[in-house]
C-alpha angles and dihedrals in degrees: 000000000000131000140222133225111215127188130177125198116201131175110254091244090061095050123205123338114232120219120233114279089242090068093062087085092072103023119071096180145323117284087214132011110169140137112233133165096348097315136090109228116202124182136188139179105213116197093220130093116258095239091058091048096046097100089049094046093047090052093045086050091054091051093045092051090054090053097045093254126131119224117206129181142162136176108268092212090064094054126104133203108322116262132204126248110204120194115183123176140033097359129189146135094294093051094050094045094048092048096047094043091050090050090044088060086059094049098263123139123187124243132182128344108257099185146348119194124161108299093356130093122180120191133184110237134187130206148114131309110290138170098248096218090057091050091047094049090052088049092051090050092050093050095045108139094028122102092235137113120212137187138176107209141166120260095254117202119247108274095020093126118062104172138034114198119182138184116240117215113067089356115060088013130035100232141060101241097204090053090052091050088052090057087070090065094039090251102109094116093049093048096040090054090057090047092052093051089045094051090046091056095247095117134040107262097220096052095041093048090052090048094053093045091053087057089059094060111135095020110140114250086233088071086074093058091043092055091049094049099039108029115015113100133166116250116252111279096013094121092045093051095048093046090051090051093050093049087052089056094252125147113231135207145162121225117188143179082212128081135302094231089068098039090053089053092049090047089056095045095051101029092238123181094221142029130179131172142132122285120235116218110239123187128177091352096307138101106248096204093249137106121228117225129344121346119243103227135155097294092044090054091054090047091051090053090054094048093048090048090054090047088053089052096250139076137258092272089071093052136086125222125192126189147135108211140068090255087065095056101091091048091047092049092047097049123085090241118023114190123193109209116205083326139174117271095254090054096047089051093059103036126096093230137012136203110202105159114020134056128268091278084078089071089058090058091045091051093045092243097121 
């Protein structure tokens, strides 16, 4: 027989839009009727095939346009498992309209409100099979210029994710530690320029790291403690994200192309289960400009994700990875949910999800942990 999902968006000042009385014979009530972010959202599941309803829907749409309303519909028999639309930031009527209109062009229709919490809105949304990264990039483009983060996500079951593994520099913390160490030699700009090119994927990470570390030769070991005391700060939302992951029973860790002195500090600060990084060689109280042992680069990060997943009794598909640079890409691609955090363009283009405006707590909402 077929069925149709119908949604109506109306400005709050207009109130809800009633369906014609004749529709009462097939509609027992709305699935959702709620005022959110300056709009009334109404949703129905109509037990009639879309093709049979087209004259009615087209007329309803004409009436809606005249009243400043938007009418959305899609065949229910073409819908897959419901997804989640997460909006986090400075919301409002324009944000919600842009997001839902963009998704409508891909065949998605909103359902009920799953959660509202502060600056976060989570909607159930129905639509066709779609590669989520593609849908999320289109959302980001549609919301360009607005201080809002958005994600179209699966409705993961509770306990789906077993591990959260994050990059450190410019992800869990707000600085690049090697750049700040360089400041003690008056070389911050020179080192930071190499860091920027490496994170953008323009330079090989291993060679660029060795080059930057050589520039640190002669730096007193005490400079590391000074950077930790005076400049190192957690990124906004880092504590909230790690706490949410732990409440969900997930193991947590940091993996970095930086240095163990800093990852150990972060591990203690956030009570992380794991910390991996490179080891600076220090002799006679000074940095020698060399790295001890193997370098943790992009491939090593992805391998560590796999190993920790096995240790947790699962695989990478049940893990979350977060990062900002090109050396995080293999890890982000391998994880079941890869999140680009305030990342370089090349990273955002390849990640499942992206956070461009908010703090790390945004990831907790994306993952259904908050």
